[in-house]
C-alpha positions, -999 to 999 in steps of 0.1 A, spaced: 304 290 776 269 277 775 253 251 798 255 223 773 293 225 771 296 229 809 274 198 813 295 177 789 327 188 807 313 179 841 302 145 827 337 138 813 353 148 846 330 126 866 337 96 844 374 102 847 371 104 885 352 71 886 378 55 864 407 66 886 388 55 917 380 20 904 417 17 892 429 24 928 407 -3 942 417 -29 916 446 -50 930 446 -77 904 457 -71 868 432 -46 854 427 -66 822 432 -103 817 438 -98 780 458 -65 776 446 -48 744 473 -41 719 488 -6 713 466 2 683 434 -3 703 447 19 731 456 46 705 422 44 689 403 46 722 424 75 733 419 94 700 381 89 702 380 102 737 401 132 729 379 140 698 347 138 719 362 161 745 372 186 717 337 184 702 322 192 736 343 224 738 342 235 702 309 227 685 280 252 688 249 238 704 213 246 695 197 269 719 164 263 736 133 267 715 122 298 734 154 316 727 148 311 690 122 339 693 153 361 686 150 351 650 130 379 634 121 358 603 103 331 623 67 336 633 61 334 671 29 316 679 21 326 715 -6 309 736 -25 318 768 -41 286 780 -59 274 811 -67 238 801 -42 232 773 -66 237 743 -50 270 733 -16 253 735 -27 225 713 -41 249 687 -9 269 687 11 238 680 -13 228 652 -9 263 637 29 259 638 27 225 621 5 240 594 29 269 587 58 244 587 41 224 559 40 256 539 77 262 545 72 290 571 94 288 602 76 294 635 81 289 673 55 282 699 58 298 734 36 309 763 24 344 760 38 355 793 74 345 785 76 368 755 84 405 763 79 437 744 116 437 732 111 402 717 79 412 699 97 442 684 122 419 667 95 403 647 74 413 617 45 389 624 31 372 655 1 349 661 -17 347 694 -41 319 706 -59 330 737 -84 313 760 -109 331 782 -116 316 816 -143 323 842 -162 355 836 -139 371 810 -106 364 828 -73 356 813 -56 322 821 -36 324 853 -2 326 837 -12 355 814 -26 379 840 0 406 834 1 405 796 -25 430 786 -12 457 811 23 450 797 10 458 762 -6 491 773 17 519 764 41 498 743 51 508 708 47 479 684 44 499 652 55 477 623 43 444 640 15 425 622 -5 401 643 -35 378 644 -56 367 674 -75 334 677 -99 340 707 -113 309 724 -144 310 746 -179 296 753 -210 316 745 -227 303 776 -206 327 796 -214 364 797 -180 377 786 -175 354 756 -139 355 742 -133 386 764 -96 380 769 -89 375 732 -107 407 725 -87 425 751 -54 413 736 -66 424 701 -75 458 714 -42 462 733 -22 452 703 -41 477 681 -36 505 707 1 497 707 3 504 670 4 468 657 -15 461 625 -39 431 623 -32 406 596 -70 400 597 -97 406 622 -96 384 653 -115 351 650 -137 339 678 -141 302 685 -172 290 704 -165 258 723 -140 245 698 -163 251 668 -145 234 638 -160 258 613 -143 288 631 -110 268 632 -113 263 594 -118 300 591 -86 306 611 -67 282 588 -80 299 556 -71 334 570 -36 321 578 -32 308 543 -42 342 528 -21 362 553 11 341 545 12 346 508 -18 327 496 -5 294 511 -30 266 506 -34 250 541 -53 217 544 -84 218 567 -80 204 602 -115 190 600 -130 187 566 -165 203 563 -195 181 559 -209 195 527 -243 195 513 -249 194 475 -265 225 462 -276 229 425 -262 259 406 -294 274 392 -281 305 374 -250 327 371 -247 363 357 -216 385 351 -225 419 366 -197 440 351 -191 431 315 -168 457 299 -156 470 333 -120 477 343 -120 452 371 -120 414 370 -154 399 362 -179 398 391 -205 371 390 -238 367 408 -247 331 415 -280 316 425 -280 282 442 -311 260 450 -316 249 485 -312 211 487 -345 192 486 -356 175 518 -329 194 537 -336 217 566 -313 246 560 -312 278 580 -288 308 580 -288 344 591 -275 376 575 -238 377 580 -232 340 577 -206 324 554 -208 298 526 -179 273 527 -174 259 492 -156 227 483 -137 238 451 -128 215 422 -100 215 397 -109 224 361 -114 194 337 -84 206 318 -62 204 349 -74 168 357 -69 156 321 -34 171 320 -24 155 353 -38 120 342 -19 122 309 13 133 325 12 102 348 -3 77 323 -33 70 344 -69 62 334 -95 86 348 -123 62 340 -110 36 365 -135 29 393 -121 35 427 -135 31 462 -136 62 484 -123 56 520 -152 57 544 -179 59 518 -200 33 500 -198 26 463 -172 36 437 -164 67 416 -145 74 385 -109 82 394 -110 115 375 -141 127 393 -125 119 427 -93 137 417 -112 169 409 -119 177 445 -85 165 459 -50 178 462 -31 164 432 -1 143 443 34 151 430 50 126 407 75 112 432 47 102 456 27 80 431 53 64 408 41 28 399 9 30 420 -26 21 409 -55 45 409 -69 28 439 -37 30 458 -35 67 450 -72 73 459 -66 58 494 -41 86 502 -57 117 487 -65 148 507 -95 171 500 -88 205 487 -92 232 513 -125 250 513 -131 286 501 -153 311 519 -179 336 505 -203 360 522 -239 349 517 -258 377 499 -294 365 505 -317 353 533 -336 320 536 -370 337 529 -358 344 493 -357 306 488 -323 306 473 -287 312 483 -269 340 464 -232 346 462 -211 374 446 -178 361 433 -150 380 417 -127 361 394 -92 358 410 -60 348 393 -26 334 404 8 348 395 7 329 362 -27 343 353 -46 311 360 -81 313 376 -82 308 413 -93 275 427 -126 286 442 -135 315 419 -125 295 388 -147 266 398 -177 288 406 -175 313 377 -160 292 349 -159 254 353 -191 246 371 -220 243 347 -256 254 353 -273 225 369 -241 211 384 -239 203 421 -218 226 443 -204 213 476 -214 238 502 -217 242 539 -230 272 558 -208 285 586 -224 306 613 -207 339 617 -221 354 650 -196 383 649 -214 397 619 -250 387 628 -277 415 627 -280 441 654 -311 447 675 -338 455 650 -345 487 669 -311 501 660 -304 521 629 -278 505 607 -248 520 589 -234 496 562 -201 503 547 -183 482 520 -165 480 487 -163 455 459 -178 421 465 -181 431 502 -216 444 493 -227 407 493 -227 405 531 -243 439 533 -271 430 509 -281 401 532 -285 425 561 -305 450 539 -327 421 527 -333 409 563 -343 444 575 -364 451 544 -383 418 551 -389 431 586 -400 465 573 -370 483 589 -360 514 570 -333 531 592 -305 519 569 -276 539 554 -254 523 528 -220 536 517 -205 516 489 -174 519 467 -164 503 434 -145 513 402 -171 525 377 -207 536 380 -215 523 345 -204 487 353 -200 482 390 -232 490 409 -239 454 420 -275 446 431 -286 478 415 -322 467 410 -326 456 447 -311 488 460 -334 510 438 -364 489 449 -356 493 486 -349 530 482 -383 535 465 -400 515 493 -384 537 520 -363 508 533 -329 524 524 -329 558 540 -296 569 524 -273 554 497 -238 570 490 -220 554 461 -185 563 451 -165 551 421 -127 554 421 -122 555 383 -149 580 375 -131 610 391 -151 633 413 -145 647 448 -149 614 466 -131 585 451 -132 559 478 -158 549 504 -137 563 532 -138 597 515 -176 596 513 -177 587 550 -153 615 560 -175 640 541 -205 627 562 -187 628 596 -215 650 611 -242 626 599 -221 596 612 -220 612 647 -257 619 646 -266 583 636 -243 569 663 -259 592 689 -292 577 678 -278 543 687 -269 531 652 -247 500 646 -218 502 621 -212 471 599 -182 470 575 -176 444 548 -150 442 521 -112 446 517 -90 441 548 -62 460 531 -70 496 520 -107 500 527 -112 486 562 -82 504 579 -90 536 561 -127 535 572 -116 526 607 -94 557 608 -123 579 597 -146 564 623 -120 571 651 -114 607 638 -151 614 636 -161 598 669 -130 597 690 -109 568 702 -130 563 733 -163 561 716 -149 539 689 -137 515 715 -170 516 733 -188 507 701 -165 477 696 -171 465 732 -209 469 728 -209 450 694 -221 481 676 -191 482 654 -186 450 635 -165 440 605 -163 411 581 -132 419 561 -109 397 541 
């Protein structure tokens, strides 16, 4: 019998005792107007039914015990000031809007046995002092050491402040402990510097991708600038893969814009004109109607406003005017792309592969950038700093490993080092076909000829040959990899989270050993931007 039933029975017993006691003290008639028999029967029946319900009905358990439900996603927090707890609760609310069950609990109340009952877990962890865990979570990392969590998939949101020496140290320790226990990351841990809203938006986007492509609204909408799409070129016509486009965007006039190699472009996507026209026709609304935008001066055409917003469902807008609808619209969530250029090139370059949903329709971000946006159109864009993938010390040699459109982020690093005259660079890149998929080929040849790209290993999975994937090429060069690392090289990986990144990681560990691999991670000499 659970405590809820026991409590109800004790309450009923106490009320009965009080009633009998008061009855004994009452010497006058107990009721001046004696109720009739039907009322006494009704009251007695209701009391008996309540008593039966107290004994017979199942009661919901406490929220913490619901961690026994392997289908729900535990969101565990380690917090000193309450910020991590707040973000864990926000994350749970976002998953709930996507129809995904979750439970929020302190990290230290969840044991290894509970974790083993789940397929996925999220961890939001603060770092205090000089790299210390919050007080309540002191024993959590040692508990994970030696555990076997094979089959568990996890993600870590690490909170910290870069003004302290050991920035986000506790989140990094948890990430490493979970990896060492055999758990698999849903995506690389995300570090948040002093509540940086851009990093939190990145966490939201990664959650959306990890949980089945769920589109999760931004907690804090980006403050976009308007960049002009200057040119666009398909780089792989006739190739086996989906089209890959190189885009050139003009830096906004009279704007001071800076970024570093490794930084990210956050794009505000827009629906296709066909989607907006179809939605307006379905609801009998006039897209030319002028509407005021909350918080902004002037008016816009209703159709133009709709293009950048989540389209309401029919039941939410029945009988409402365009202005009434405009007042409640939410912006579309942003999309992220690695920046492929550096500011000294006087343009921002992107590399975008067309993506499609299960019905074969173009993806929201890639469809806008590669199909619907016209040359000369404005693109809503904001640059997000990505310090976890910023360049290494210029004195270090650099090993760059990537596949597919992941070469975009690597190109920016090569461009930065070429501009500085640094030639100790080794690029390993994998794609489908040499005839169609050697992105940025002219740039790479130019850097090789100038002695700014010491080695370039390209592999193509559909062309046959001994080495089909980039991890195969790296494995074949294990001795060279060890030599470069002994010479203080940094390793940067950019591209697919599933497939390439874990395979490359396994080769690195096999070639260098687990201890050295971990040392490189701790020193920031092994960095990844994978998605």
